[in-house]
N, C-alpha and C positions, 0 to 999 in steps of 0.2 A: 941814617935817612937825615938829611939837612931840612928837613920841614919842621915850622915853627908855628905853634898856634899862639895866636894874640888873645889876651884875655881883658877885656874891657878898660885898654888903655896902659894896663899894666905892663910890664915886661916881657916879651915873648919868650915861650918856654918850649924847648923841645919837645917833641911826643913822648908821651908816656908810654913804657913796656914793662910787662910782666914775663919774666921767664924767658923775653925775646919776642913775646907777642904785642905787637901794638894796641895800646887800648883806645876803645872807641868811646862813643857817647855812653855806653853802658856796658859793663862787663861784668858777669857773675864768675866767682872762683867758687868751685866744689870740688868733694875730697879731701878738705883740709881737716886734720887734726886743730882742736884750739890751740895748742902750742904752737902749731907750724905758722897760724894764722897772721901773727904779727911779722912774718919773714917777709911775705907777700903783700900784706896793704902797706900803701905807704904811710910814714909818720906825719902827727898834726904839723903845721907848720905852713911855710910860705906857700906850698903849692894845693894841699888837702886840707880841710877840715875832716876831723876822724870823730864819728860816733860810734859807741857799742851800745847797738839795740837801733830800732826803727823809729821809735817815738821819742818822748819826754821832752828835748830840747830841740827837736825837728824844726820848729819854725824860727827858732833863733840861727842853727847853722844854715837854714836855706837862704835867709836874708842876708847872711855874713856871704855866702856863696856867690848870690846874683850879684852882691855890692862888690865884691873884690875879685869875682872870676876864678876862685879858687876850683879845684875838683872833691869831690867828696866820696868817702872812703866808709862804709858801712859794714861790721860787722853783725854777723846771725840776721841778716835781712829778713824781715816777713816772721820772724818768730812770734811775736805777740798780735800777728795779724790774722784774721780767718782767711783762709785759702780763696773764697771768692774774691777778695778785694786785692789781691797778687797782681792781676791784671792792673789796674787801676794804680795800683802803686808804681810799677815799671813803666807804665806808660808815663807817668809825672816825673819820673825819675830822668827819662830818656828827654822829654822836654825841657830840662834846665839849661842846656846848654853848657852844659862843662862837664868833663871826664865824670862819671859814677863806676865807683868800684865796690863791689859788695861781696862778702862770702855768704852761704848757705849750705845746709844741708835737707833742703825742704826741696824734692823733686816736682811739687805742686809750682813752686816759685821759678823753678826750671824750666817748665812748661810755658813760661809767658817770655823767655829767651828765646833768640834763634841759637842754631847749632853753632856760627860763627861768635856769639856773645859769650858762648860758656867757655871757662878756662877750666881743665881739669889738673888738678894738682896731684901728685904721688911722690910725697919728699920733696924733693929738690927738682924733681919732673914735672913741665908744665906744658900741655898741648891743649889744642881747641878740640870741644867735641866734635864739631867737623872735621878733623884730622883723623878722626877712625875711620880704619878700613870699609866699615858698613855703613856709614854715615848718609853716603848717596842714596842707598837702596832703602833706608828707613825713615831718613826725614821726610818721605813723603807719605809716608804712614802712621807713623807716632809722631808725638812731640818731645822737644830736648829732655825735658825732665824724665821721661818715660824710657827713652834711649838710655840716659844716664844711667838711671836707677837697675837698667838690664845689664850693660856692658861694664861699670863700676869706673875704678882707676887703675887696676892692674895693666890694663893695656898700653898704658903710656909709658911705661917702661921697656916694652918688648922691643 
């Protein structure tokens, strides 16, 4: 793909992808063991600010993201947040205007994402939740987290 994304006057960067899947405004990675997370998350540096956990220095990170047009990578998103606040968190992250990639093990948080925003990871394999053979049928009936909690990650390697 040859499109680039201009960011606040900074040099345009090619679109980010994970496991061959282009990353949109908000992407959740699920099914990762802690040791595998760093394989899929971009490192801190020129393109991304990275934070382990959701809060703490979040205000500083968000101000840097807004100022420099970086993306944001968050490990264990929502772990320190009550499930009733997950929707507001995801809405805020989508509104940043930069790519946000987050990892989670929480089906309640995955419920706040669309089937297309969820990347399911199993070892070296990454597939969109919307690629599951039954997703078209079930997406009208249940949310993404419920579906992921039911189907797990093993289907990605079949």
